[in-house]
C-alpha positions in Angstrom: -25.9 -58.1 55.4 -22.2 -58.8 56.0 -21.1 -62.2 57.3 -20.9 -62.1 61.1 -17.6 -62.8 62.6 -15.7 -62.3 65.9 -17.4 -59.0 66.7 -20.8 -60.6 66.7 -21.3 -62.8 69.8 -24.4 -64.3 68.2 -22.7 -65.6 65.1 -22.2 -69.3 64.6 -18.6 -69.0 63.5 -17.7 -66.8 66.5 -19.2 -69.4 68.8 -17.4 -72.3 67.0 -14.1 -70.5 67.1 -14.3 -69.9 70.8 -15.2 -73.6 71.6 -12.2 -75.9 72.3 -13.2 -78.2 75.1 -10.3 -80.7 74.5 -7.2 -80.7 76.7 -3.8 -81.6 75.4 -0.6 -82.8 76.9 3.0 -81.5 76.9 4.9 -84.4 75.2 8.4 -83.0 74.8 10.6 -80.0 75.7 13.6 -79.0 73.7 16.4 -76.5 74.5 19.0 -75.2 72.0 22.3 -74.8 74.0 23.8 -72.7 71.2 23.0 -71.4 67.7 22.8 -74.2 65.1 23.4 -76.9 67.7 21.1 -79.9 68.2 18.2 -79.5 70.5 18.5 -81.2 73.9 15.4 -82.9 75.3 14.7 -82.1 78.9 12.0 -83.4 81.3 11.2 -79.9 82.7 12.1 -76.3 82.0 11.7 -72.9 83.5 10.0 -70.3 81.3 10.7 -66.7 82.0 7.8 -64.2 81.7 8.1 -62.0 78.5 11.5 -63.6 77.7 12.5 -67.2 76.9 13.1 -70.7 78.1 16.0 -70.8 80.6 18.8 -72.8 79.1 17.9 -72.0 75.5 20.3 -69.8 73.5 17.5 -67.7 71.9 17.0 -64.3 73.5 13.8 -62.9 71.9 13.0 -59.3 72.4 10.7 -58.2 75.2 7.1 -58.1 74.0 8.1 -60.3 71.1 5.6 -62.5 69.3 8.1 -65.4 68.9 9.5 -66.1 72.3 8.7 -69.8 72.2 7.6 -72.3 69.5 5.2 -75.2 69.7 4.3 -78.0 67.3 1.6 -80.7 67.4 2.8 -84.2 68.0 0.3 -85.4 65.4 2.2 -83.4 62.8 5.4 -85.3 63.3 3.8 -88.3 61.6 2.3 -86.1 58.8 5.7 -84.6 58.0 7.3 -88.1 58.0 4.6 -89.3 55.6 5.3 -86.5 53.1 9.0 -87.5 53.2 8.2 -91.2 52.8 9.5 -92.1 56.3 7.9 -95.0 58.2 8.3 -93.4 61.7 7.3 -89.9 62.9 10.1 -87.3 62.6 12.0 -86.9 65.9 10.9 -83.5 67.5 14.5 -82.2 67.9 14.9 -82.3 64.2 12.1 -79.7 63.7 13.7 -77.2 66.0 10.6 -76.3 68.0 10.7 -75.9 71.8 7.5 -77.7 72.8 5.6 -80.7 71.4 1.9 -80.8 72.3 -0.6 -83.6 71.7 -4.4 -83.7 71.7 -5.0 -80.1 70.6 -5.3 -78.4 67.2 -2.8 -75.6 67.8 -3.9 -73.6 64.9 -7.3 -73.3 66.5 -5.6 -71.4 69.3 -4.2 -68.5 67.2 -4.9 -65.2 69.0 -5.9 -67.0 72.2 -4.2 -67.9 75.4 -2.9 -71.4 76.3 -2.1 -72.7 79.8 0.6 -75.3 80.3 0.5 -77.0 83.7 -0.4 -74.8 86.7 1.7 -71.7 86.0 2.6 -70.9 82.4 0.4 -68.9 80.1 1.2 -68.3 76.5 -0.4 -65.8 74.0 -0.5 -67.6 70.7 0.7 -65.2 68.1 0.9 -66.9 64.8 2.1 -69.8 62.7 5.7 -71.0 62.8 6.6 -71.3 59.2 9.4 -73.6 58.1 12.8 -72.3 57.2 15.5 -73.4 54.8 17.2 -75.4 57.6 14.5 -78.0 57.1 16.2 -79.0 53.8 19.4 -79.5 55.7 17.8 -81.4 58.5 15.2 -83.5 56.6 16.7 -83.7 53.2 15.2 -82.7 49.8 11.6 -81.8 50.2 11.9 -81.1 54.0 10.8 -77.5 53.6 7.7 -78.4 51.7 6.9 -81.3 54.0 6.8 -78.8 56.9 4.5 -76.3 55.1 1.3 -76.1 57.1 2.8 -78.3 59.8 5.4 -76.0 61.3 3.5 -75.3 64.5 2.9 -71.9 66.2 4.7 -69.1 67.9 3.9 -67.5 71.2 4.6 -64.7 73.6 5.2 -65.8 77.2 2.5 -64.0 79.2 3.3 -65.7 82.5 6.3 -67.8 83.2 6.9 -70.8 85.5 8.0 -74.4 85.4 6.7 -76.8 82.8 7.1 -80.6 82.8 6.6 -83.3 80.3 3.1 -84.7 81.0 1.6 -81.3 81.9 -2.0 -80.6 80.9 -2.4 -78.1 78.1 -5.6 -76.2 77.7 -7.1 -73.1 76.1 -8.0 -70.3 78.5 -11.5 -68.9 78.0 -12.1 -65.2 78.0 
C-alpha cells in the first residue's frame, strides 16, 4: 500500500500538515526605493492585489509567484550565529519585504496566509539566497542564508498592513 499523503484525508501526515494553530506577528516591513539600494523600514504599507508593495521598486509580473518575500524573525539570529555575530542580522540586510515572528513559514508552503484584516498571500515557495548575500554579509553570507532565506508569495488580496498585525494561516 502506498504511503498516504495530501490526497488522503485520513492520513496522519495530511492532518499534521494542515494543522497550524499558532498565530504570528508582522515585525518589520521593508521597501526598496530603487534597484540595489538599501531597504527602507516603514511602519505600514499598501499591498496591491496580484502586483507588489506600493513604494517598492520591484514590479513582478501579474500572476507571478514571487510578488513579495517574507522571512522569519527567528532566522535572523540563526543567520547571525552561522556568521559568528553576537546580534541578529538586521532585516534590511537580507533584502526581504516582510519579517514575521511566531510561525514556521516553511510550514505554510502551498497554503494561504492572512496579514491583518485585509491581505491574503498565496505562499508559493522558498526564497533562496542570492550572491548578493556575500556582498551584504561578507564571506559565508550565502551559505549562512541557505535554509533560512524565507518564502515567496503571490498577492491574492491586497490592502494595508502594519507592523504588529496578526499573521495566520487560512484554513481550507
